[in-house]
BALOBA-1460 file (C-alpha; in Angstrom, 3 decimals):
// residues 324
<rec num="1" residu="m" x="-9.367" y="-12.700" z="-8.686"/>
<rec num="2" residu="v" x="-9.202" y="-10.887" z="-5.174"/>
<rec num="3" residu="v" x="-10.583" y="-7.381" z="-5.330"/>
<rec num="4" residu="i" x="-11.095" y="-4.504" z="-3.083"/>
<rec num="5" residu="r" x="-13.293" y="-1.414" z="-3.547"/>
<rec num="6" residu="a" x="-11.241" y="1.663" z="-3.913"/>
<rec num="7" residu="a" x="-12.297" y="5.217" z="-2.848"/>
<rec num="8" residu="t" x="-13.980" y="5.690" z="-6.270"/>
<rec num="9" residu="g" x="-16.156" y="2.670" z="-5.544"/>
<rec num="10" residu="l" x="-14.647" y="0.682" z="-8.428"/>
<rec num="11" residu="a" x="-13.453" y="-2.805" z="-7.978"/>
<rec num="12" residu="v" x="-9.764" y="-3.253" z="-8.648"/>
<rec num="13" residu="d" x="-7.225" y="-6.062" z="-8.438"/>
<rec num="14" residu="r" x="-5.795" y="-6.075" z="-4.917"/>
<rec num="15" residu="s" x="-2.304" y="-6.719" z="-5.880"/>
<rec num="16" residu="a" x="-2.263" y="-3.905" z="-8.422"/>
<rec num="17" residu="w" x="-3.904" y="-1.482" z="-5.987"/>
<rec num="18" residu="l" x="-1.282" y="-2.376" z="-3.243"/>
<rec num="19" residu="y" x="1.555" y="-2.117" z="-5.725"/>
<rec num="20" residu="r" x="0.556" y="1.395" z="-6.938"/>
<rec num="21" residu="h" x="0.106" y="2.822" z="-3.436"/>
<rec num="22" residu="m" x="3.318" y="1.213" z="-2.054"/>
<rec num="23" residu="s" x="5.153" y="2.530" z="-5.094"/>
<rec num="24" residu="a" x="3.807" y="5.983" z="-4.445"/>
<rec num="25" residu="l" x="4.985" y="5.855" z="-0.810"/>
<rec num="26" residu="q" x="8.408" y="4.559" z="-1.978"/>
<rec num="27" residu="h" x="8.622" y="7.283" z="-4.677"/>
<rec num="28" residu="d" x="8.140" y="10.018" z="-1.938"/>
<rec num="29" residu="l" x="10.668" y="8.584" z="0.453"/>
<rec num="30" residu="l" x="13.446" y="7.869" z="-2.141"/>
<rec num="31" residu="r" x="13.003" y="10.785" z="-4.463"/>
<rec num="32" residu="p" x="14.955" y="13.273" z="-2.455"/>
<rec num="33" residu="l" x="17.980" y="11.018" z="-2.168"/>
<rec num="34" residu="m" x="17.841" y="10.181" z="-5.866"/>
<rec num="35" residu="f" x="17.385" y="13.758" z="-6.982"/>
<rec num="36" residu="s" x="20.288" y="14.906" z="-4.598"/>
<rec num="37" residu="i" x="22.720" y="12.452" z="-6.348"/>
<rec num="38" residu="a" x="21.584" y="13.145" z="-9.880"/>
<rec num="39" residu="y" x="21.553" y="16.961" z="-9.465"/>
<rec num="40" residu="r" x="25.108" y="16.932" z="-8.037"/>
<rec num="41" residu="m" x="26.261" y="14.670" z="-10.776"/>
<rec num="42" residu="l" x="24.686" y="16.645" z="-13.690"/>
<rec num="43" residu="g" x="24.225" y="20.227" z="-12.467"/>
<rec num="44" residu="s" x="20.841" y="20.174" z="-14.225"/>
<rec num="45" residu="v" x="17.412" y="20.133" z="-12.634"/>
<rec num="46" residu="a" x="15.829" y="18.870" z="-15.847"/>
<rec num="47" residu="e" x="18.286" y="16.183" z="-16.523"/>
<rec num="48" residu="a" x="18.300" y="15.084" z="-12.920"/>
<rec num="49" residu="e" x="14.553" y="14.691" z="-12.960"/>
<rec num="50" residu="d" x="14.816" y="12.562" z="-16.072"/>
<rec num="51" residu="v" x="17.371" y="10.305" z="-14.539"/>
<rec num="52" residu="v" x="15.243" y="9.951" z="-11.308"/>
<rec num="53" residu="q" x="12.117" y="9.098" z="-13.426"/>
<rec num="54" residu="d" x="14.103" y="6.556" z="-15.524"/>
<rec num="55" residu="a" x="15.580" y="5.132" z="-12.266"/>
<rec num="56" residu="f" x="11.998" y="4.636" z="-10.770"/>
<rec num="57" residu="l" x="10.936" y="2.965" z="-13.905"/>
<rec num="58" residu="r" x="13.829" y="0.476" z="-13.788"/>
<rec num="59" residu="m" x="13.192" y="-0.197" z="-10.066"/>
<rec num="60" residu="h" x="9.556" y="-0.864" z="-10.603"/>
<rec num="61" residu="k" x="10.270" y="-3.128" z="-13.577"/>
<rec num="62" residu="s" x="12.812" y="-5.080" z="-11.452"/>
<rec num="63" residu="e" x="10.047" y="-5.535" z="-8.777"/>
<rec num="64" residu="l" x="7.434" y="-6.683" z="-11.301"/>
<rec num="65" residu="d" x="10.063" y="-9.087" z="-12.672"/>
<rec num="66" residu="g" x="10.228" y="-10.723" z="-9.259"/>
<rec num="67" residu="l" x="13.558" y="-9.242" z="-8.076"/>
<rec num="68" residu="t" x="13.636" y="-8.830" z="-4.275"/>
<rec num="69" residu="i" x="15.003" y="-5.471" z="-3.207"/>
<rec num="70" residu="d" x="16.249" y="-5.859" z="0.350"/>
<rec num="71" residu="s" x="17.563" y="-2.284" z="0.592"/>
<rec num="72" residu="p" x="15.554" y="0.147" z="-1.603"/>
<rec num="73" residu="d" x="17.954" y="3.040" z="-0.641"/>
<rec num="74" residu="a" x="20.972" y="1.100" z="-1.911"/>
<rec num="75" residu="f" x="19.250" y="-0.115" z="-5.007"/>
<rec num="76" residu="a" x="18.000" y="3.521" z="-5.736"/>
<rec num="77" residu="t" x="21.430" y="4.981" z="-5.358"/>
<rec num="78" residu="t" x="23.006" y="2.419" z="-7.589"/>
<rec num="79" residu="v" x="20.498" y="2.772" z="-10.388"/>
<rec num="80" residu="t" x="20.514" y="6.565" z="-10.140"/>
<rec num="81" residu="t" x="24.329" y="6.823" z="-10.086"/>
<rec num="82" residu="r" x="24.784" y="4.609" z="-13.076"/>
<rec num="83" residu="l" x="22.114" y="6.421" z="-15.100"/>
<rec num="84" residu="a" x="23.630" y="9.696" z="-14.103"/>
<rec num="85" residu="i" x="27.122" y="8.572" z="-15.260"/>
<rec num="86" residu="d" x="25.659" y="7.688" z="-18.633"/>
<rec num="87" residu="a" x="23.731" y="10.922" z="-18.821"/>
<rec num="88" residu="l" x="26.838" y="12.928" z="-17.907"/>
<rec num="89" residu="r" x="28.900" y="11.289" z="-20.653"/>
<rec num="90" residu="s" x="26.273" y="12.281" z="-23.270"/>
<rec num="91" residu="a" x="26.017" y="15.854" z="-21.806"/>
<rec num="92" residu="r" x="29.836" y="16.234" z="-21.951"/>
<rec num="93" residu="v" x="29.487" y="16.084" z="-25.789"/>
<rec num="94" residu="r" x="26.852" y="18.723" z="-25.853"/>
<rec num="95" residu="r" x="28.694" y="20.965" z="-23.429"/>
<rec num="96" residu="e" x="31.795" y="20.897" z="-25.653"/>
<rec num="97" residu="q" x="29.709" y="22.718" z="-28.234"/>
<rec num="98" residu="y" x="28.018" y="25.097" z="-25.765"/>
<rec num="99" residu="v" x="28.071" y="28.789" z="-26.582"/>
<rec num="100" residu="g" x="29.928" y="30.753" z="-23.926"/>
<rec num="101" residu="p" x="30.569" y="29.640" z="-20.371"/>
<rec num="102" residu="w" x="28.591" y="26.763" z="-18.994"/>
<rec num="103" residu="l" x="26.884" y="27.156" z="-15.615"/>
<rec num="104" residu="p" x="24.574" y="24.748" z="-13.778"/>
<rec num="105" residu="e" x="20.864" y="25.276" z="-13.512"/>
<rec num="106" residu="p" x="20.039" y="27.200" z="-10.390"/>
<rec num="107" residu="l" x="18.164" y="25.484" z="-7.536"/>
<rec num="108" residu="v" x="16.044" y="28.228" z="-5.932"/>
<rec num="109" residu="v" x="14.675" y="27.591" z="-2.454"/>
<rec num="110" residu="s" x="11.118" y="28.711" z="-1.918"/>
<rec num="111" residu="d" x="8.012" y="27.713" z="0.078"/>
<rec num="112" residu="d" x="6.378" y="26.142" z="-2.964"/>
<rec num="113" residu="a" x="9.507" y="24.412" z="-4.269"/>
<rec num="114" residu="d" x="9.437" y="20.720" z="-4.903"/>
<rec num="115" residu="p" x="10.361" y="18.924" z="-1.616"/>
<rec num="116" residu="a" x="12.895" y="16.812" z="-3.346"/>
<rec num="117" residu="h" x="14.735" y="19.846" z="-4.513"/>
<rec num="118" residu="r" x="15.356" y="21.285" z="-1.051"/>
<rec num="119" residu="l" x="18.932" y="19.994" z="-0.697"/>
<rec num="120" residu="e" x="21.106" y="20.654" z="2.267"/>
<rec num="121" residu="t" x="22.875" y="23.947" z="2.009"/>
<rec num="122" residu="d" x="26.518" y="22.798" z="1.882"/>
<rec num="123" residu="e" x="29.250" y="23.657" z="-0.509"/>
<rec num="124" residu="t" x="28.580" y="20.664" z="-2.822"/>
<rec num="125" residu="v" x="25.500" y="22.379" z="-4.270"/>
<rec num="126" residu="s" x="27.033" y="25.756" z="-4.669"/>
<rec num="127" residu="t" x="27.374" y="26.954" z="-8.265"/>
<rec num="128" residu="a" x="31.199" y="27.327" z="-8.023"/>
<rec num="129" residu="f" x="31.525" y="23.696" z="-6.668"/>
<rec num="130" residu="l" x="29.310" y="22.319" z="-9.415"/>
<rec num="131" residu="v" x="31.445" y="24.137" z="-11.969"/>
<rec num="132" residu="l" x="34.508" y="22.632" z="-10.384"/>
<rec num="133" residu="l" x="33.133" y="19.084" z="-10.550"/>
<rec num="134" residu="e" x="32.816" y="19.548" z="-14.344"/>
<rec num="135" residu="t" x="36.628" y="19.082" z="-14.400"/>
<rec num="136" residu="l" x="36.261" y="15.431" z="-13.201"/>
<rec num="137" residu="s" x="35.402" y="12.458" z="-15.395"/>
<rec num="138" residu="p" x="31.763" y="10.982" z="-14.855"/>
<rec num="139" residu="v" x="33.110" y="8.051" z="-12.772"/>
<rec num="140" residu="e" x="35.457" y="10.317" z="-10.805"/>
<rec num="141" residu="r" x="32.663" y="12.615" z="-10.041"/>
<rec num="142" residu="a" x="30.443" y="9.663" z="-9.037"/>
<rec num="143" residu="v" x="33.143" y="8.202" z="-6.669"/>
<rec num="144" residu="f" x="33.886" y="11.619" z="-5.112"/>
<rec num="145" residu="l" x="30.309" y="12.372" z="-4.483"/>
<rec num="146" residu="l" x="29.304" y="8.940" z="-3.073"/>
<rec num="147" residu="r" x="32.330" y="8.967" z="-0.692"/>
<rec num="148" residu="e" x="32.759" y="12.693" z="0.298"/>
<rec num="149" residu="v" x="29.117" y="13.846" z="0.297"/>
<rec num="150" residu="f" x="26.999" y="10.706" z="0.900"/>
<rec num="151" residu="g" x="29.455" y="8.750" z="3.037"/>
<rec num="152" residu="y" x="29.214" y="5.378" z="1.302"/>
<rec num="153" residu="g" x="31.977" y="2.695" z="1.966"/>
<rec num="154" residu="y" x="34.492" y="1.790" z="-0.596"/>
<rec num="155" residu="d" x="32.867" y="-1.719" z="-0.946"/>
<rec num="156" residu="e" x="29.528" y="-0.160" z="-1.679"/>
<rec num="157" residu="i" x="30.959" y="2.380" z="-4.159"/>
<rec num="158" residu="a" x="32.836" y="-0.393" z="-5.837"/>
<rec num="159" residu="s" x="29.675" y="-2.278" z="-6.490"/>
<rec num="160" residu="i" x="27.798" y="0.894" z="-7.689"/>
<rec num="161" residu="v" x="30.419" y="2.004" z="-10.256"/>
<rec num="162" residu="e" x="31.480" y="-1.570" z="-11.070"/>
<rec num="163" residu="k" x="35.138" y="-1.077" z="-10.168"/>
<rec num="164" residu="s" x="37.442" y="-2.782" z="-7.564"/>
<rec num="165" residu="e" x="37.724" y="-1.242" z="-4.147"/>
<rec num="166" residu="a" x="41.459" y="-0.507" z="-4.820"/>
<rec num="167" residu="n" x="40.502" y="1.215" z="-8.077"/>
<rec num="168" residu="c" x="37.960" y="3.325" z="-6.301"/>
<rec num="169" residu="r" x="40.448" y="4.489" z="-3.666"/>
<rec num="170" residu="q" x="42.789" y="5.590" z="-6.580"/>
<rec num="171" residu="i" x="40.019" y="7.303" z="-8.362"/>
<rec num="172" residu="l" x="38.960" y="9.168" z="-5.215"/>
<rec num="173" residu="a" x="42.560" y="10.259" z="-4.380"/>
<rec num="174" residu="r" x="42.932" y="11.661" z="-7.933"/>
<rec num="175" residu="a" x="39.517" y="13.437" z="-7.753"/>
<rec num="176" residu="k" x="40.346" y="14.967" z="-4.366"/>
<rec num="177" residu="r" x="43.638" y="16.356" z="-5.580"/>
<rec num="178" residu="a" x="41.889" y="17.919" z="-8.551"/>
<rec num="179" residu="v" x="39.085" y="19.383" z="-6.379"/>
<rec num="180" residu="d" x="41.418" y="20.568" z="-3.517"/>
<rec num="181" residu="e" x="43.499" y="22.594" z="-5.976"/>
<rec num="182" residu="r" x="40.536" y="24.876" z="-6.812"/>
<rec num="183" residu="r" x="38.074" y="24.192" z="-4.009"/>
<rec num="184" residu="p" x="36.010" y="27.316" z="-3.242"/>
<rec num="185" residu="r" x="35.716" y="28.625" z="0.279"/>
<rec num="186" residu="f" x="32.180" y="28.240" z="1.560"/>
<rec num="187" residu="d" x="30.648" y="30.794" z="3.899"/>
<rec num="188" residu="p" x="27.365" y="29.260" z="5.361"/>
<rec num="189" residu="d" x="26.334" y="32.395" z="7.133"/>
<rec num="190" residu="l" x="23.166" y="33.241" z="5.182"/>
<rec num="191" residu="t" x="22.154" y="36.098" z="7.432"/>
<rec num="192" residu="q" x="25.409" y="37.952" z="6.775"/>
<rec num="193" residu="q" x="25.253" y="37.094" z="3.035"/>
<rec num="194" residu="a" x="21.688" y="38.483" z="2.826"/>
<rec num="195" residu="e" x="22.746" y="41.830" z="4.489"/>
<rec num="196" residu="l" x="25.826" y="42.062" z="2.147"/>
<rec num="197" residu="s" x="23.729" y="41.259" z="-0.971"/>
<rec num="198" residu="r" x="21.046" y="43.889" z="-0.122"/>
<rec num="199" residu="r" x="23.806" y="46.503" z="0.310"/>
<rec num="200" residu="f" x="25.332" y="45.586" z="-2.871"/>
<rec num="201" residu="l" x="22.068" y="45.763" z="-4.871"/>
<rec num="202" residu="a" x="21.182" y="49.116" z="-3.355"/>
<rec num="203" residu="a" x="24.681" y="50.459" z="-4.076"/>
<rec num="204" residu="a" x="24.405" y="49.271" z="-7.731"/>
<rec num="205" residu="q" x="20.976" y="50.768" z="-8.217"/>
<rec num="206" residu="e" x="22.280" y="54.124" z="-6.763"/>
<rec num="207" residu="g" x="25.438" y="54.162" z="-8.564"/>
<rec num="208" residu="n" x="27.362" y="54.291" z="-5.279"/>
<rec num="209" residu="m" x="30.722" y="53.280" z="-6.671"/>
<rec num="210" residu="a" x="32.547" y="53.612" z="-3.358"/>
<rec num="211" residu="a" x="30.115" y="51.158" z="-1.690"/>
<rec num="212" residu="l" x="30.386" y="48.759" z="-4.621"/>
<rec num="213" residu="t" x="34.085" y="48.684" z="-4.453"/>
<rec num="214" residu="q" x="34.089" y="48.057" z="-0.732"/>
<rec num="215" residu="l" x="31.728" y="45.071" z="-1.145"/>
<rec num="216" residu="l" x="33.657" y="43.493" z="-3.993"/>
<rec num="217" residu="a" x="36.853" y="41.408" z="-3.463"/>
<rec num="218" residu="d" x="39.775" y="42.869" z="-5.534"/>
<rec num="219" residu="d" x="39.853" y="39.662" z="-7.619"/>
<rec num="220" residu="v" x="36.082" y="39.187" z="-7.875"/>
<rec num="221" residu="v" x="34.990" y="37.187" z="-10.948"/>
<rec num="222" residu="l" x="31.689" y="37.577" z="-12.830"/>
<rec num="223" residu="v" x="30.594" y="34.567" z="-15.117"/>
<rec num="224" residu="g" x="27.474" y="34.750" z="-17.270"/>
<rec num="225" residu="d" x="25.701" y="31.862" z="-19.106"/>
<rec num="226" residu="g" x="23.348" y="32.850" z="-21.907"/>
<rec num="227" residu="g" x="23.860" y="29.645" z="-23.916"/>
<rec num="228" residu="g" x="23.564" y="31.642" z="-27.143"/>
<rec num="229" residu="k" x="19.850" y="32.470" z="-26.350"/>
<rec num="230" residu="a" x="20.274" y="35.476" z="-24.039"/>
<rec num="231" residu="p" x="22.747" y="38.290" z="-23.848"/>
<rec num="232" residu="a" x="25.657" y="37.368" z="-21.635"/>
<rec num="233" residu="i" x="29.368" y="38.129" z="-21.365"/>
<rec num="234" residu="q" x="31.260" y="35.495" z="-23.471"/>
<rec num="235" residu="k" x="34.140" y="35.000" z="-21.034"/>
<rec num="236" residu="p" x="34.614" y="35.499" z="-17.300"/>
<rec num="237" residu="m" x="35.090" y="39.117" z="-16.158"/>
<rec num="238" residu="q" x="37.601" y="39.768" z="-13.366"/>
<rec num="239" residu="g" x="38.513" y="42.687" z="-11.151"/>
<rec num="240" residu="a" x="36.538" y="44.900" z="-8.791"/>
<rec num="241" residu="v" x="36.516" y="47.978" z="-11.108"/>
<rec num="242" residu="q" x="35.286" y="46.153" z="-14.209"/>
<rec num="243" residu="v" x="32.561" y="44.151" z="-12.372"/>
<rec num="244" residu="m" x="31.534" y="47.325" z="-10.479"/>
<rec num="245" residu="r" x="30.838" y="49.265" z="-13.649"/>
<rec num="246" residu="f" x="29.187" y="46.334" z="-15.288"/>
<rec num="247" residu="m" x="26.867" y="45.734" z="-12.322"/>
<rec num="248" residu="h" x="25.920" y="49.393" z="-12.206"/>
<rec num="249" residu="g" x="25.052" y="49.168" z="-15.840"/>
<rec num="250" residu="l" x="22.854" y="46.145" z="-15.354"/>
<rec num="251" residu="a" x="21.057" y="47.908" z="-12.530"/>
<rec num="252" residu="k" x="20.378" y="50.950" z="-14.634"/>
<rec num="253" residu="q" x="18.949" y="48.577" z="-17.499"/>
<rec num="254" residu="a" x="16.737" y="46.839" z="-14.932"/>
<rec num="255" residu="i" x="15.301" y="50.090" z="-13.698"/>
<rec num="256" residu="r" x="14.807" y="51.367" z="-17.170"/>
<rec num="257" residu="t" x="12.968" y="48.204" z="-18.358"/>
<rec num="258" residu="g" x="10.805" y="47.660" z="-15.279"/>
<rec num="259" residu="m" x="12.592" y="44.598" z="-14.232"/>
<rec num="260" residu="r" x="12.180" y="43.366" z="-10.605"/>
<rec num="261" residu="v" x="15.053" y="42.046" z="-8.564"/>
<rec num="262" residu="e" x="14.078" y="39.564" z="-5.720"/>
<rec num="263" residu="h" x="16.450" y="38.267" z="-3.016"/>
<rec num="264" residu="v" x="16.266" y="34.459" z="-2.940"/>
<rec num="265" residu="a" x="18.422" y="31.531" z="-1.671"/>
<rec num="266" residu="a" x="19.869" y="29.425" z="-4.475"/>
<rec num="267" residu="n" x="22.384" y="26.477" z="-4.369"/>
<rec num="268" residu="g" x="23.035" y="27.251" z="-0.623"/>
<rec num="269" residu="m" x="23.938" y="30.906" z="-1.356"/>
<rec num="270" residu="q" x="22.302" y="34.288" z="-1.570"/>
<rec num="271" residu="a" x="21.016" y="35.187" z="-5.062"/>
<rec num="272" residu="w" x="19.058" y="37.675" z="-6.931"/>
<rec num="273" residu="q" x="16.187" y="36.344" z="-9.170"/>
<rec num="274" residu="v" x="15.441" y="38.862" z="-11.926"/>
<rec num="275" residu="r" x="11.874" y="39.091" z="-13.318"/>
<rec num="276" residu="g" x="10.340" y="41.006" z="-16.154"/>
<rec num="277" residu="a" x="7.630" y="43.544" z="-15.740"/>
<rec num="278" residu="g" x="5.084" y="40.722" z="-16.186"/>
<rec num="279" residu="g" x="6.679" y="38.447" z="-13.701"/>
<rec num="280" residu="e" x="8.544" y="36.250" z="-16.120"/>
<rec num="281" residu="i" x="11.979" y="34.815" z="-15.095"/>
<rec num="282" residu="l" x="14.932" y="36.416" z="-16.795"/>
<rec num="283" residu="a" x="17.941" y="35.521" z="-14.748"/>
<rec num="284" residu="v" x="19.218" y="34.098" z="-11.386"/>
<rec num="285" residu="m" x="22.584" y="35.431" z="-10.101"/>
<rec num="286" residu="t" x="24.190" y="33.637" z="-7.277"/>
<rec num="287" residu="m" x="26.888" y="35.267" z="-5.113"/>
<rec num="288" residu="e" x="29.630" y="33.676" z="-3.224"/>
<rec num="289" residu="f" x="31.469" y="35.368" z="-0.318"/>
<rec num="290" residu="e" x="34.792" y="35.312" z="1.149"/>
<rec num="291" residu="d" x="36.009" y="37.428" z="4.146"/>
<rec num="292" residu="g" x="32.906" y="39.621" z="4.052"/>
<rec num="293" residu="q" x="33.185" y="40.447" z="0.373"/>
<rec num="294" residu="i" x="31.613" y="39.056" z="-2.806"/>
<rec num="295" residu="h" x="34.224" y="36.892" z="-4.388"/>
<rec num="296" residu="t" x="32.154" y="35.210" z="-7.328"/>
<rec num="297" residu="l" x="29.036" y="36.155" z="-9.196"/>
<rec num="298" residu="h" x="27.419" y="33.562" z="-11.390"/>
<rec num="299" residu="n" x="24.701" y="34.877" z="-13.690"/>
<rec num="300" residu="q" x="22.422" y="32.268" z="-15.210"/>
<rec num="301" residu="l" x="20.347" y="33.837" z="-18.240"/>
<rec num="302" residu="n" x="19.811" y="30.862" z="-20.410"/>
<rec num="303" residu="p" x="15.998" y="30.504" z="-20.570"/>
<rec num="304" residu="d" x="16.350" y="26.772" z="-21.224"/>
<rec num="305" residu="k" x="17.993" y="26.523" z="-17.730"/>
<rec num="306" residu="l" x="15.312" y="28.596" z="-15.984"/>
<rec num="307" residu="q" x="12.109" y="26.861" z="-17.138"/>
<rec num="308" residu="h" x="11.949" y="24.753" z="-13.980"/>
<rec num="309" residu="l" x="11.434" y="28.096" z="-12.105"/>
<rec num="310" residu="g" x="8.361" y="29.126" z="-14.095"/>
<rec num="311" residu="p" x="7.537" y="31.074" z="-17.337"/>
<rec num="312" residu="t" x="10.613" y="32.615" z="-18.805"/>
<rec num="313" residu="g" x="11.006" y="35.862" z="-20.781"/>
<rec num="314" residu="d" x="12.885" y="36.994" z="-23.824"/>
<rec num="315" residu="l" x="15.652" y="39.171" z="-22.441"/>
<rec num="316" residu="n" x="16.778" y="40.193" z="-25.955"/>
<rec num="317" residu="a" x="13.331" y="41.569" z="-26.754"/>
<rec num="318" residu="i" x="13.103" y="43.406" z="-23.406"/>
<rec num="319" residu="l" x="16.564" y="45.104" z="-24.107"/>
<rec num="320" residu="g" x="15.723" y="45.744" z="-27.697"/>
<rec num="321" residu="r" x="18.669" y="43.530" z="-28.915"/>
<rec num="322" residu="t" x="19.189" y="41.217" z="-31.773"/>
<rec num="323" residu="p" x="19.447" y="37.663" z="-30.479"/>
<rec num="324" residu="p" x="23.169" y="36.456" z="-30.325"/>
């Protein structure tokens, strides 16, 4: 047996040592791509991480079985996409029984965030777009993302999803029609968004109804996701007056209970991250803008969908409410 002496001074098998270290390097290089695909497919950080981990295990097993992988990127994309399609089919069953509106898990950008989670800030990671993608079948979603977001050719997509090229073209055309009918407008100016969100938060805390009305689009929509585990509205709320009053009420509750509201970037949008008095995560609300006004508010309160951001709190207990 050929051995080398590792940093610990212990003798190890040379092939095993090289395999572990090359696998670690491959993991670091491929993981952002794999997570990017899985998160857009599933809208869940936890489920995407599971898919990526499973994909790596399958890749490593293939290598150990003697399979030559000429293009690690292509192989990783194929395995990740197929696993994500299977995971999404299973998730659809659970989401049909979900309590209240379903929203994706927020992807908050921070200095200490996992590097693989720092996706490009385009419309395809916005909360509204991920919700829209839920209307597509798993294969439609995969074909749409692979072509429109990642730029794969039809021959490559056909191999990945195991369909013919002609079928993939038809699937994409059908998916694009469904998406284009409800595609949200994307305003990438984070600087302007940040100023508008600060003004809105200040107006809500001060009870400045005139300022709130000015900052809200007439047809603004507020959607909350408590998942049956946190207090949230059970159906979307629409209209500037209703949303204005509701947001003012939330601001008063936050002040009364000692909550802290932090401005963050999440899913390519401005967002508020709400923490309890002890620093626990309670909610993440993303804002989407159109023509200088807030057009959509998505409020994620389900503690199960916030765990990847840190310790979560019990919003029912803080507000003195009986769990839903």
